[in-house]
N, C-alpha and C positions, 0 to 999 in steps of 0.2 A: 714459146714461152711457156715457164713452168715455174711453179710455184708452190706453196704451202696449200693454196685452196683451188689451184685450176692450171690445167693444161690448154694450150693453144696449138691447134695442129691444122695444117693446110692441107687441102686434097688438090689432086694434079688439075681438076676442071674449077679452080677458082673460088672453093666453098672453104669457108673459117668453119671448123668445130670448136665449141668452147667448152671443153670437159671440165665439169666441176668434180673436184675430188679432194677433199679436205686431208691433208695427211693426218695420221693418227687416229681418225675419228673413221668410226663404223657409218656415220650420217655426216652429209653435208649441212653447216648452219649457217644462218645470218650473222654476222658480226659488223663491226667497223672496221676491223682488219679485212674481213672479206669483200666488206664494198670496196676498199681500196682497190685489193685485185681486179675487181669486174672492172673498176674503172681504169685501170693501166690496161686490161687485156681490150677495151675497146679502143684506147689510144693506139694501140699495135692493130687493131685491124683497120682503123679510121688510115694509117700509112702503109695499109697492106692491098695487093691486087684483087680482092674478095669480092665477089659480085652476090654473096649472101651468107646468112650465118647461122648454123644450127648450134642449140645449147642442148646438151645433154649431160647424164652422170653418170660416171666409173663406179658409183656404190652398186651393189647387186641388187637391190630390193629398195631402193629409195632416191628420190630427184634430191629436194632440200627437203630438210626437216623441222624447218621455220628457224626463228630467232634462237641464237645463242642465250638461253636464259639466265646461266649463270654469269654471264658476262652483263647484263643488265644491271644484274645485281651490286656489279662493283662501280655503279653509277651512283652515288649517295645525292645526288641535286638534280630535281626537276628537269632545269635547263639542259644537263647533260643527254638526257633519255631525248628530250625534244631536239637535240641536236644531232642524235642520232637518226631520228626520224628524217629530218630535214637532210642528211648526207645519203639517206636510201631514198628520198624524192630525186635527188640531185643524178644520182646514175639512172634511176630507171626513168627519168627523164630524157636521160642521152640515148637510152636503148630504144623507146618509143620514138624519137625525134631522127636516128641515124638514117642517112639515105638508103643502108640495106637492109632488104628484108631478112627478118629473123624470124627462125623456127625454134619452138621449145619442144624439145623430144620428153614426153613424161613417161615414166616406170615408177613405180612406187609412190608413197606417200608424198606431194607436194603440197607442204603448209607454210600457213603464214607468209613470211618474207620469200619463200620457196616459191608458193602461186603467185606472190604477186610480182615476181620476178617473171614468170611462164605469162602473165596479164600483158606486161609490157612487150611481150615478143608481139609479131603480127599474126602468128600462125600457132597453134597447139595441136599435136598428135600425140595422143597417149595411147598405152597398152588398154586391153581389156580385161584385165589379169587380177586376181585378189588383192595384191598389195596395192595397187592404183586407187588412190583416193585423193581428193582435194578438197581444203578447208581453209578458213582463216578463222583459227581459235583462239585469238588474242582476246574475245571478250570473255573466255574463261578464265583468264589471268586478269581481270579487271581493267584491260586496256582496250585501245582501239588498236586493228591495224595500222602500224605506223611506216609503211613504204607503198602507198597509194592504194589500196585495197579496196578502201571506203569510195574510190573515184573509178578506179578501174572496171570493176567488178560489174556495179550499174551501167557503166556505158557499153558493156560488152553484151551483156544477157538480158537488162532490163530492170528496172527497179525492182519488180514484184518477185523475181527471181532471185535478184543478188541480196534483197531483205533477210529471207530468213537463213541465208549462209551467213552473213555478216551478224547477225545480233543472237544466233545460238551456237556459231561455233563448229556444226555439224560438219560431217564428212558429204561430200558430193561423190558416189562412185560414178565408173566409165559410161554407162549407158544413159544413165541421166544427164552427165557432165554434155554427153554429146548432145542428145535431144534439146537442150536448153542454150545449146551455144557456148557453153563454157570451153569445150574442146572442139577442134574442126574435124578431125578425124580418130577413129580406133583402129588400133590395129594388134598383130601378135608382136608378143616381146622381141622373137628372133627377128621380124622385120621392122622393127621401130627406128632403126639408123636408116636403113635404106630409104623407109618411106618421107622420113623428116628429109633426108637428101634430095629425095624427088621435089617433096613439095618446096623446097628453099631454090631450088632451080627454076621452079614453073612461076613461082611468084617474082624471080629476077626476069624472068621472061615475058611477065605480064600474061601468063595463061591461067592465074586464079583470079577470080573475082571477089572479093570480101564482103560479106554482107552481115552488119554488126547490129546490136539491140534485139530486141524481144523477138521471138519466134511467131508467136500466137497474134494474129490482126486483132484480136480483142486487147491483149496488153498494149501493144502499139497505139492504138489508139487511145487508152487509159493513161498511158504516159506522155501521149505526144502534146499536153500543154499543160500551163502552170495550175491553172484550176483544179484540174482532174489530178496532177500530182499531189496537191494538198490534201486531197480525199485520204491517199494512198498514205500520206505521212502521218496524218491524223489517226489512221484505222493502227497503223504499226505503232503508233506511240502507246495507244489505247493497250493495245495486245502485251506490250512490252510493260507496262505499268501492272497489269493485270499478272501478267506472269510472274513479276518479280517483287512485288507491295513498293517499287521503289527503292529497295535494298540494294541495288547495283547501279551504278552510276553510268558503267560503260556503256548499256546499250543506248541509254539516252544520248551520250556522245556522241555514237555511232550514227544515229539518227540524224544529229546536227550536222556532222561531216557531211554526210550522203547528200543531205538537202542543199547546204553551201556549196558543194561542187556542182550541182545541178543547176541551180538556180544563179549561181554568180561566178560559174566559172572552173574552171578546174585549177587554177594558181589558189584562187581563194579557198578549193577545197582543201588542197595540200596545207595551205596555210593552217586551216583549222584543223587537221590531223595532228600537223606536229605539235601543236599546242595542247591538243586533246592527250596525245600521247605523253607529254610530258607530266602534265598535270595528274592525271589518273596515276602515273608510276608511285605517287608519293601518298596514293590514299590507304587508308587501314584496309579495307575491301582487296586492293589490289595486292598489299603484303601478306593478307591471308591465303587468298589464292595461289600465290606463288610459293608461299608454304608447302601449302595441299599438293602442287606441282611436284617438288621435290619430295614429299613424304610419298606419293604415289611412284614415285619411281623408285623409291628406296623397296617399296612393297611389292615391287614386280621385280624382284632378284630373289631366286632360292636363298632363305637362311639358313641351310643345311648343306651337308657338301652333296652336288649333284651328281657328282662321282659314284655316289652309293644308290642313287634314285635308279629305279628299273624303268627298263624302256616299256612303257604300256603299250601294246598294240590289241588286245584285245580287252574288253572291259564289261564289267555287268552291270546292271541299274535294276534294283527290285523296289516295283513300284511304279505304276504308271498315272499317277496322277501330273497335277501340273509343274509340280517340281521334279517328278521322274523324267518326265517327258523334255522338261527344259534341260536337265542332267544330260540326256541322251542324246540332245540335240547338238550342243557346245560340244560335246567330247566328238560326235561322228562329224562336226566341221573341222575338227582337227585331225582328221584321218584316223579314228580310232573305229576300231568295230565294237558295236554294242549290241550285248546280248539284254534284250528291255522283258521283263515276265511282272505279272501281276496275278491276281487270284485264279485267273482261266486266261486261254489265250485269246479271247474275244476282247478282253479288257486291255491284255498287250496290244492287241493290233489297233486298238481305239487311241492310245498312245502314241504310238507308230503314226497314225494319222493325224492327231494333234501337232506333231513334229512336220508332217508335210505342209501342214496348213500355214505353220508360223514362217517355215521355210520360202512356202510360196509369196507370203507377204513382203520378206525379203526380196524376192525376186523384181514384184511391183515397186519395190523401193531403190532397184538396181542396184542391192549389194550380193547378189548372185543373179546368176544366167539362170535359164532352163536346165541346161546341161549340169551345171554345180548342184542344184537343188535336187536332180535326179540321183546324182553320184551319192551325195551326203544322206539323203534318205536311204536309199538303197544300204548303207552301213548300218542302219538301227535294224534289228533283226529280233519280231517277237519270238519268245519261247515258252512251250508248255510248262518245262519242268526243269528242274537243277541238272540235270544232265549233262547241255552243253557248256556249263561252267567249269568244268575241269579242264579247261584251257584259257580259263581268265587270269589275266594278271591283277587285276583290282574287280572288287567287286563295291558299290554304293548303295546302301541302304537306303530308301526313301519310301518307308511305309507309315501309316498313322502312329501320331505319339503315345504309344502304349506298349510299356515294357513287355509285357506278356507277347504280345503281337510281334515285338521285334526279337524276343527270344527265341519264338516259334520260327520264323523263318530262316533266322541267321543258323540254326541248329540244322534244319533240313540243307542249307546250303553248305555249311561244312561237311556234309557227307560227301558231297561229290567236287568241293573246292580243293585245289593243288595246297599242300601244307604250308608253301611260301607265298601265297596270295595274300593280297592286302584288303582288308574288310574295312570299311569305311560307313561311318552313318552320317547321316544327313539332319539326325535329331536337331529341335529347336532348342532343347533344355533339359534334357535327361543325360546325366553324367554318363560320360563314356565307360567309365568304371564299371559300372552298374550293367550297361548293356554287355560289356565285354566277359562278365562273371562266368557264366556257363560256357564258354567258346574256350577250345583249345588255342593254345599260342597266342596269349593275350597282347604279345608285345607287337604284333601283327596288325591291331585293332586301333583304330583312331576317329577322329569327326572330321567331317568334311562338310562344313555346314555352308547352304548357298543362300539364296534370297531369292524371294520372288516378285517379279517374274525373272528367271536364271537368266534368260540370254542377255536381258538389260542391265540388270544390277550387278555392279562390278566386284563385288567385294565376296571374297570366300575366308571364313574362317575356321581355320586348322585347328583342332583340339588335340591335346595330347593328355596321356595318362602318365602314370609314375611309370608304366611299363612298357610304354609304345617306344619301339626301336627308332633308332636314327634313320636306317631304311626307309620302313615305312612314310616316316616324316618326309623325307627328302623325296620319294616318291609323290605322295599327295601334292607336295609343293608343286614339283615339277608339271605334273598333271594340272593342276591350278591355274599355272602359267601357261600351259599349253593351250588352255580353256579362252585363255583372256582375261583372268582374275587378277584381282590385286588382292594379297594375302596378308593375314594378321594371324599369328599361331597365338594361340592362348592356353592356359594350363586348365585342367578339368575341374568342374565344379558345377552345381545346377545352374544352369543358365548360361554358363560360361562367362563370354563378355556382353555381346551385345544384346541376347536376350535378357539378361538379368537387368541392365539398364532400363531397356524398354519395358520389361514388364514393371518397374517403380512408376516408370513413367503412365504407361496406360493405366496402372491402379489409382494414380493421383487423376484421371480424367474421369474415371469412374466416381470417384470420391465427390469429384466437384458437380457431375450429376446429381448425386444424392442430396446435395446444396443448393440444388434449384438453378444450377447453370441451362442454357440454352445450348443444345448440339451444335447448332451451325455458329453461333456465337464464340465457342472454345474453338471449334475447327478455324473461324476466320483468325482470332487472335494467334494462333501458332502460326498459321502463313503470313501472317503482317511481320512476326517475329524472324520467320525464314525457315521453315519447314516445308516441304515439297506438297504435303496434306496434314489436317489435322488429326487428332488422336482418334476420333470415332471413326472416319472414311478409312484410317489403316486398320481400325480394330475389323471394319467391315472387309475391310483387302484380305488381312489375314485369316480373319475366319473367328467367330465367338468360340466356336468349338475349341480350335487350337487355343485361342487365348485361355479361355478356361482349363484346359490341361496344365498348362505353362504356369498358371497362378496355383494349382494344385503342387506340380513340382517345386516351386521354391516359397510353398506355405510357410516351411519351418525358417527361411532367411528371412521372411516376413515377420513370424513371429518373435524371433532374435531380437530384431531391429526396432520392435514395438511399432510396427507399422500397423494401422488400420487397414483393413482388406475390405473390398466391397465384395460382396456375395452375387452381384447383379449380373453378370456374365452367366453363371448356372442357369441363372433362371430364363436367360433370352435363349439359351441353348436346350432348353424343356420347351419353350414355344416355337422352336425352327427358325427363331431370326439369329441366323447364322451371317448374315452379310450378304457377299455378292453371289456367294455359292446357292444362296436359297431365294437371291434378290429382295430379301427384306433383310435390315439390320438395324442401325440406327438411320439408314437413308433407303428409300424406294430406290429400284434398280430397275431398267428397262433392258432384256436380255438383246445381245446383238449375235449376228450370226457370225461365229468363226472367232469371237473377238470376246472380252469381257463386256461384263455388263455395263451399262452407262447411268451414272449415278443420276438421281431425280432428287425431289424433295426429302425434305426431311420425313422420316419415318414415326409420326407423333405419337404413335400407340406404343413406341418405345418407353415413353414418360413413364407409363405407370408402372414401371420396375424401378422408377426412381423417386418415387412419393408423389406422382400424380403430374397432371400437365401445367396447375400452376408453378411458372418459370420468373426466375429473376434474373436481372442483368449485372454482372459480376466485370469490375473494372478488368479492362484487356490486359493491362501490365501487370496485376496481380496474378492473371492466368498463366500468363509467361512467364513470369517467375516461379510458380509453384510447380509446373511442370518444366521447364526447361532446368531450373536448378537440380529439382528431383534426378534427372539423368546424370547432370555435370556432379552431382554428389555421388552418386552410385559409382559412375565412373572412377572417381578417386579411390575409391574403396575397392574398387578392382585391383588398382595399382598398387594401394594397399595389401591386399591379400595375397599378391603375386599371381593371381589370374590372367593380368597383362605384363607384359615384359618391358615396356615403357609408354610413355606420355603419347609417342609420335604413331604407336600402334590404337592406343584409345581415339586418337583422333582420328586417323584413316578408317578404323570400325565406324564411328559413329556417322560421319560423312558419309560414306560411300556403302555404307550398309544400312543405314537407318534414316538418312536425309537431315542431318543435324546440319544447318545453315552454316554452307560452305564459307559464305563470308565472314562468320566468325570462326573459321578454322578449327572446330570441332571444340569438346569441353574441355581440354586442358589449355586450348592458346584461349581460349574463351575466358579462361580464370585469369589467365596472365594479362589479358586487355583489359578488364574490368578492374584488377589487381584483386588478390587472394581477401586481404581486410574487406575488402566491398562487399565481396561474395560471402563472407562469413558471417558479416553485419546482416546481410539480406536475408541468411538462413535462421539465424538467432530470431529476427523476428517472426520468421514462419514459423519456428520452432513455439514461441511463445504464444503465436494466434490458432496452431493446429495440431501443434504436439511432438512427440519426440522422432518422429521419424526426419523431421528435418535437422536433427542434428549433424552440425557440421561435421565431415570426415575430420580425424586426427592429423592427417597429412595438410588438410587445407588450413588447421588452425599455426600448423608450425609454421608454414609459409606466411600466412598472415603475420604471427609473431615475430618471424624475422624478416620480414618484407622482400621475400626472395620469390622465385617463378619457376615454373615447370620447366621453362625453356632458357638457354641461356642467348639473351638478346643482342650479347655483344660478339656472337659467332654469325658468319655467312648464314642464309637462310637455309643452303645446299647442307650444310653442316648440322643445322638445327632439326632438319628431318630423321637425321640419323643419330639423335640422341636419345 
């Protein structure tokens, strides 16, 4: 049996191998048609002499990548997506209830419906290699798992291990998957099929005894009765509300599905899951998250001719701070040799130690093995001078935000660097054109702006000047993609895109303090709006010294815009209140060994730079509008000025680089959702109350006058992302 989704093969010893192999796709996905194919395959298996079944993928580095999200978008009514969930339940019920033992052989990502298929099997064997990971990421699309994930996973690994996977959508890697019982055995890739066949035979012969549920005795005891499970549910719900501020309905529905299934039975759980899957698919939150899913996919392609990109094998990093160490780490993780230079060899060695510590934490999480950590770390080589850079294809400068310092190190670098090597600056705000001025061959100079912490923030902003060559741009984008980054390409200018809109946002936060606002109240208001942290906690993370320098770079822009600026950041810097790096800023911080300091209470002494300790409570909605609309308005101006290439890039940059609330879709999607006329009206009110800095961008006025939007809502969301 063979069709567009699978091939059924029988071995000489009565094993059936169900090969997943979706035609004309690089990965297997779950769709209504795929479910029909699985159903027919099990009809055929039931009519055969097979004693056991192995489910495996013919794709090189993928098991099943999850649901076909584009197919989901063709379903206009909630009942259609609900029926798809019910169809999935029907197929996976059949997998679970078949008399034949079934083994899932997993290599590469097993995501969403792919993991649910594996969960329906009796036994799971996975490879212990990098591509293999397991997740139920539907929550990141504003949905619940629709194929039984909320029912199968808690029964397999226990409630306390299942809930973090279900509620965050984060990946579980092989070593942890084995430890918690998500997979039964780990093996090398070359031995996967053999191991799966052996396990299938042993299961058929009754030689394997299955032990399901929590692995730890303490977890078994806590989950063994209704009363103690209620405590787990309540704690989980409290954490979800604390993390989401109630802005995302999907995690709460996931909890309800899990609870229904465990307390009322599997069929009741399936019913709750199907209803939730259908209802959530129609919510505004899910629509925005699905938009971002497609927008991110588009931003994970090289927008230039990748044939022109250099094959970077050896690169250099100048600067061994947290940014430089982070860039070195993600480059070494993709098999690039990294030359790491700082002011002296000792500081460069310290940066390499930071890489080692980061990788060790990844080992503890099961992301890397000890061997992989050692191999990656060995690729990072501290150097004392520029001579080794003579063999580099690309050098990324990550030294302090000072034009003279950057010019100094880059001039020394170019004496050793090959003429055709590419130079990138990780500057947050300084125009790349200015950085390139004293350097030969400005066509090889561009910006590669990373965000801290580099390994975990997905965005990279590529900055082009009028002189930057397509080879340099194609190479920078290709390197960013190899590093696992989501890309936007912007044109040069002070602050580019992300720093420019962030600077206006931060300045408005400073002005709020000067008006008497409370630090924690403003931060809480922005978290309620959907940002991961408020402006003052973010300033402490970025560093008040860095923020002060950014303000200096953008001072001319502020003046042209009649923006009232706050000078308080300079005063905080003078008193060494820099934020996390000095353990005091807007908050106090407790140092943590090998980690970022932990936030404590508000540093009330900071108020003396903002008019004293007498504080007043400002309406939370007013705080949200002043800060969020400042960012939105400036994003629109960046599109007008040609800094941005598209509204999509603006939304991707703000969400994945700055933490603009994902459920709002980004600044441009937020305007479309609210409608431009409403946004202009609110800005006009703020302008009347606080000054010309709230003057609506001309393009916003045009959309308001013409009743038009930045995105064409009549187009499928996959196409909107490309607009």
